[in-house]
PAZAPA-4460 file (N, C-alpha, C; in steps of 0.05 Angstrom, whole numbers, plus 32768, in hexadecimal, padded with zeros to 4 digits):
% residues 134
    n_x    n_y    n_z   ca_x   ca_y   ca_z    c_x    c_y    c_z   seq   type   mol
   7EBF   7EFF   81EB   7ED0   7EF0   81D9   7ED0   7EFC   81BD     1      X     A
   7EB8   7F06   81B4   7EB7   7F14   819A   7EC9   7F2C   819A     2      X     A
   7EC9   7F3B   81B0   7EDA   7F53   81B2   7EF8   7F4C   81AD     3      X     A
   7F01   7F36   81B8   7F1C   7F2D   81B5   7F22   7F26   8198     4      X     A
   7F10   7F18   818B   7F14   7F11   816F   7F14   7F2A   815D     5      X     A
   7F02   7F3D   8161   7F02   7F55   8151   7F1B   7F65   8156     6      X     A
   7F23   7F68   816F   7F3C   7F76   8175   7F54   7F69   8168     7      X     A
   7F55   7F4E   8169   7F6B   7F40   815C   7F6C   7F45   813E     8      X     A
   7F54   7F45   8132   7F53   7F4B   8115   7F5D   7F67   810F     9      X     A
   7F55   7F7A   811F   7F5F   7F96   811A   7F7D   7F97   811E    10      X     A
   7F87   7F89   8132   7FA4   7F89   8136   7FB3   7F7D   811F    11      X     A
   7FA9   7F67   8114   7FB6   7F5A   80FD   7FB5   7F6D   80E5    12      X     A
   7F9E   7F79   80E0   7F9C   7F8B   80C9   7FAF   7FA3   80CB    13      X     A
   7FB1   7FAE   80E3   7FC3   7FC5   80E7   7FE0   7FBC   80E4    14      X     A
   7FE7   7FA5   80EE   8003   7F9B   80EB   800A   7F96   80CE    15      X     A
   7FF7   7F8B   80BF   7FFC   7F87   80A2   8001   7FA2   8094    16      X     A
   7FF2   7FB7   809C   7FF6   7FD2   8091   8012   7FDD   8099    17      X     A
   8019   7FD9   80B2   8034   7FE2   80BB   804A   7FD5   80AB    18      X     A
   8048   7FBA   80A7   805C   7FAC   8098   805E   7FB6   807B    19      X     A
   8047   7FBA   806F   8046   7FC4   8053   8053   7FDF   8051    20      X     A
   804C   7FF1   8063   8057   800C   8063   8076   800C   8068    21      X     A
   807F   7FFC   807A   809B   7FFA   8080   80AA   7FEE   8068    22      X     A
   809E   7FDA   805B   80AA   7FCE   8043   80AE   7FE3   802D    23      X     A
   8099   7FF3   8029   809A   8008   8014   80B0   801C   801B    24      X     A
   80B2   8023   8035   80C6   8036   803D   80E3   802B   8039    25      X     A
   80E7   8012   803F   8101   8005   803B   8107   8004   801D    26      X     A
   80F4   7FFD   800D   80F8   7FFC   7FF0   80FF   8018   7FE5    27      X     A
   80F1   802D   7FEE   80F7   8048   7FE6   8114   8050   7FED    28      X     A
   811C   804A   8005   8138   8050   800D   814C   8041   7FFD    29      X     A
   8145   8028   7FF6   8158   8017   7FE7   815B   8021   7FCA    30      X     A
   8146   8029   7FBD   8148   8031   7FA1   8150   804E   7F9E    31      X     A
   814D   805E   7FB2   8153   807B   7FB0   816E   8082   7FA3    32      X     A
   8184   8074   7FAB   819E   807C   7FA0   81A1   8078   7F82    33      X     A
   8193   8064   7F76   8196   805E   7F5A   817D   8066   7F49    34      X     A
   8167   806C   7F57   814E   8073   7F48   8150   808E   7F3B    35      X     A
   8140   8091   7F27   813E   80AB   7F18   8125   80B9   7F21    36      X     A
   8127   80D3   7F25   8110   80E3   7F2C   8104   80ED   7F11    37      X     A
   80EB   80E7   7F0D   80DD   80ED   7EF4   80C3   80FC   7EF9    38      X     A
   80BA   810B   7EE6   80A0   8117   7EE6   808D   8104   7ED9    39      X     A
   8077   80FD   7EE6   8064   80EB   7EDC   8049   80F9   7EDA    40      X     A
   8038   80EF   7EC9   801D   80F9   7EC6   800A   80E5   7ED3    41      X     A
   7FF8   80EF   7EE4   7FE4   80DE   7EF1   7FCF   80D9   7EDC    42      X     A
   7FCB   80BF   7ED5   7FB8   80B8   7EBF   7F9F   80AB   7ECA    43      X     A
   7FA0   80A1   7EE3   7F89   8093   7EEE   7F8D   808F   7F0C    44      X     A
   7F7A   8083   7F19   7F7D   807A   7F35   7F73   805D   7F36    45      X     A
   7F82   804D   7F45   7F7A   8031   7F4A   7F6D   8030   7F65    46      X     A
   7F55   8025   7F66   7F46   8024   7F7F   7F4A   8008   7F8C    47      X     A
   7F50   8008   7FA6   7F51   7FEF   7FB5   7F40   7FF3   7FCE    48      X     A
   7F33   7FDE   7FD6   7F21   7FE0   7FED   7F30   7FE7   8007    49      X     A
   7F24   7FF7   8017   7F2F   7FFD   8032   7F20   7FEB   8045    50      X     A
   7F25   7FEE   805E   7F17   7FDE   8072   7EFB   7FE6   8077    51      X     A
   7EF3   7FFD   806E   7ED7   8007   8073   7EC5   8001   805B    52      X     A
   7EAD   7FF9   805F   7E9A   7FF3   8049   7E97   800B   8037    53      X     A
   7E99   8007   801E   7E95   801C   800A   7EAC   8030   8008    54      X     A
   7EC2   802C   8016   7ED9   803E   8015   7EF0   8031   8006    55      X     A
   7EFE   8042   7FF7   7F14   8038   7FE7   7F2D   804A   7FEA    56      X     A
   7F44   803D   7FE7   7F5D   804C   7FE5   7F62   8051   7FC7    57      X     A
   7F6B   8069   7FC0   7F72   806F   7FA4   7F90   8071   7FA0    58      X     A
   7F9B   8061   7F8F   7FB7   8061   7F89   7FBA   806E   7F6D    59      X     A
   7FCB   8083   7F6B   7FCF   808F   7F51   7FDD   807C   7F3D    60      X     A
   7FD3   807C   7F25   7FE0   806E   7F0F   7FED   8084   7EFE    61      X     A
   8007   8081   7EF9   8016   8096   7EEC   8023   808B   7ED2    62      X     A
   8028   809E   7EC0   8035   8099   7EA6   804F   80A9   7EA6    63      X     A
   8065   809C   7E9E   807F   80AA   7E9E   8091   809D   7E89    64      X     A
   80A6   80AB   7E82   80BA   80A1   7E6F   80D4   809D   7E7D    65      X     A
   80E0   8085   7E78   80FA   807E   7E83   810A   8071   7E6D    66      X     A
   8121   807D   7E68   8133   8073   7E52   8124   8070   7E38    67      X     A
   8113   8083   7E31   8106   8083   7E17   80ED   8071   7E16    68      X     A
   80E7   8063   7E2B   80D0   8051   7E2B   80BB   805C   7E3D    69      X     A
   80A2   805A   7E35   808B   8064   7E45   8080   804D   7E57    70      X     A
   807B   8054   7E70   8071   8041   7E83   8058   804C   7E90    71      X     A
   8047   803A   7E99   802F   8042   7EA8   802B   802E   7EBF    72      X     A
   802A   8038   7ED7   8028   8027   7EEF   801D   8036   7F06    73      X     A
   8014   8027   7F1A   800A   8033   7F33   8022   803A   7F45    74      X     A
   8020   804F   7F54   8035   8057   7F66   8036   8044   7F7D    75      X     A
   804D   8037   7F81   8050   8021   7F94   804B   802A   7FB1    76      X     A
   8053   8041   7FB8   8051   804A   7FD4   803F   8062   7FD7    77      X     A
   802A   8063   7FC8   8018   807A   7FC8   800C   807E   7FE3    78      X     A
   800C   8097   7FEC   7FFE   809D   8005   7FE0   809F   7FFF    79      X     A
   7FD0   809A   8013   7FB3   8099   800E   7FA6   80B2   8017    80      X     A
   7FB1   80C8   8010   7FA5   80E2   8016   7F91   80E9   8001    81      X     A
   7F8E   8103   7FFD   7F7C   810C   7FE8   7F88   8106   7FCD    82      X     A
   7F78   80F9   7FBB   7F83   80F1   7FA1   7F89   810A   7F8F    83      X     A
   7F9F   8107   7F81   7FA7   811C   7F6E   7F96   811B   7F55    84      X     A
   7F93   8131   7F48   7F82   8132   7F30   7F8F   8123   7F19    85      X     A
   7F7E   8115   7F0A   7F87   8108   7EF1   7F90   811E   7EDE    86      X     A
   7FA8   811A   7ED2   7FB3   812E   7EC0   7FC8   813F   7ECE    87      X     A
   7FC9   813E   7EE8   7FDE   814E   7EF6   7FF9   8140   7EF6    88      X     A
   800D   814F   7EFD   8028   8143   7EFD   802F   813A   7F1A    89      X     A
   8041   8126   7F1A   804A   811B   7F34   8067   8113   7F30    90      X     A
   8078   8118   7F44   8094   8110   7F43   8095   80F3   7F4E    91      X     A
   80A2   80E1   7F3F   80A6   80C6   7F48   80C3   80BE   7F46    92      X     A
   80CA   80AA   7F57   80E5   809E   7F55   80E1   8083   7F47    93      X     A
   80F1   807E   7F33   80EF   8065   7F24   810B   8058   7F23    94      X     A
   810C   803F   7F2C   8125   8030   7F2A   8127   8024   7F0E    95      X     A
   813D   8028   7F00   8140   801B   7EE5   813D   7FFD   7EE7    96      X     A
   8143   7FF1   7EFE   8140   7FD4   7F01   8123   7FCB   7F04    97      X     A
   8112   7FDD   7F0C   80F5   7FD7   7F10   80E4   7FEE   7F06    98      X     A
   80E3   7FF2   7EEC   80D5   8009   7EE1   80B7   800A   7EE5    99      X     A
   80AB   7FF3   7EEC   808E   7FF3   7EF0   8086   7FF6   7F0D   100      X     A
   8099   8000   7F1E   8093   8005   7F3A   809B   8021   7F42   101      X     A
   808E   8036   7F36   8095   8051   7F3E   808E   8056   7F5B   102      X     A
   809D   8067   7F69   8098   806D   7F85   8097   808B   7F88   103      X     A
   8086   8093   7F9C   8084   80AF   7FA3   809C   80B6   7FB5   104      X     A
   80AD   80C8   7FAC   80C5   80CE   7FBC   80BF   80DB   7FD6   105      X     A
   80A7   80E5   7FD9   809F   80F2   7FF2   808D   80E0   8003   106      X     A
   8089   80C8   7FFA   8077   80B6   8008   8084   80A6   801D   107      X     A
   8091   80B3   802F   80A0   80A5   8045   808D   809A   805A   108      X     A
   8096   809B   8072   8086   8091   8089   8071   80A5   808F   109      X     A
   805A   80A2   8084   8045   80B6   8086   802E   80AF   8098   110      X     A
   8017   80BB   8091   7FFF   80B8   80A2   7FF5   809C   80A3   111      X     A
   7FF7   808D   808D   7FEE   8071   808D   7FFD   8060   80A2   112      X     A
   8017   8064   80A3   8027   8054   80B6   8020   805D   80D3   113      X     A
   801F   8077   80D7   8019   8081   80F2   7FFE   8077   80FB   114      X     A
   7FEA   8078   80EA   7FCF   806E   80F1   7FCF   8050   80F7   115      X     A
   7FDE   8041   80E7   7FE0   8024   80EB   7FEE   801E   8106   116      X     A
   8003   802D   810C   8011   8029   8125   7FFF   802F   813D   117      X     A
   7FF1   8045   813C   7FDF   804C   8152   7FC9   8037   8155   118      X     A
   7FBE   802E   813F   7FAA   8019   813F   7FB5   7FFF   814B   119      X     A
   7FCD   7FF8   8143   7FD9   7FDF   814D   7FDE   7FE1   816B   120      X     A
   7FE8   7FF7   8175   7FED   7FFA   8191   7FD2   7FF9   81A1   121      X     A
   7FBE   8008   8198   7FA5   8008   81A6   7F97   7FEC   81A5   122      X     A
   7F97   7FDF   818E   7F8A   7FC5   818C   7F9A   7FB0   819C   123      X     A
   7FB4   7FB2   819E   7FC4   7FA0   81AE   7FBD   7FA4   81CC   124      X     A
   7FBA   7FBC   81D4   7FB3   7FC2   81F0   7F97   7FB7   81F6   125      X     A
   7F84   7FBC   81E4   7F69   7FB2   81E8   7F68   7F94   81E7   126      X     A
   7F78   7F88   81D6   7F79   7F6A   81D5   7F83   7F5F   81EF   127      X     A
   7F99   7F6A   81FA   7FA3   7F61   8214   7F8E   7F65   822A   128      X     A
   7F81   7F7B   822A   7F6C   7F80   823E   7F55   7F6D   823B   129      X     A
   7F4D   7F68   8221   7F38   7F55   821C   7F3E   7F39   8225   130      X     A
   7F57   7F30   8220   7F5F   7F15   8229   7F61   7F13   8247   131      X     A
   7F6A   7F29   8253   7F6D   7F29   8271   7F52   7F28   827F   132      X     A
   7F3E   7F33   8272   7F23   7F33   827F   7F12   7F1C   8278   133      X     A
   7F1C   7F08   8269   7F0C   7EF0   8262   7F08   7EDF   827A   134      X     A
***
């Protein structure tokens, strides 16, 4: 029974990640026609907990200028690969309608989504097997 509960928890977590990644991809596709491509400076990283104890995801915080105003915000669809160095440049897409939500123009359907999909499929299969063997 514990196995079924753990597997169900993993399935829910992976589905939440899939939904978040797909939402970010849809948002990127929606803003791309009107967004401006800007050079931003990475000024910091925002750490959020991952599912593993002591592990964190790092989201780059960037500074950029849009229409003469300076903004600083976390990249909305940052991929969780190797973090870029503070002080380095990054290309971002910024919608004038939402200047505090810069997006990585290259952050499409990447490794995070693929990993979440594989995890969802495997945990769904294990959940079905676990329920069938109860």
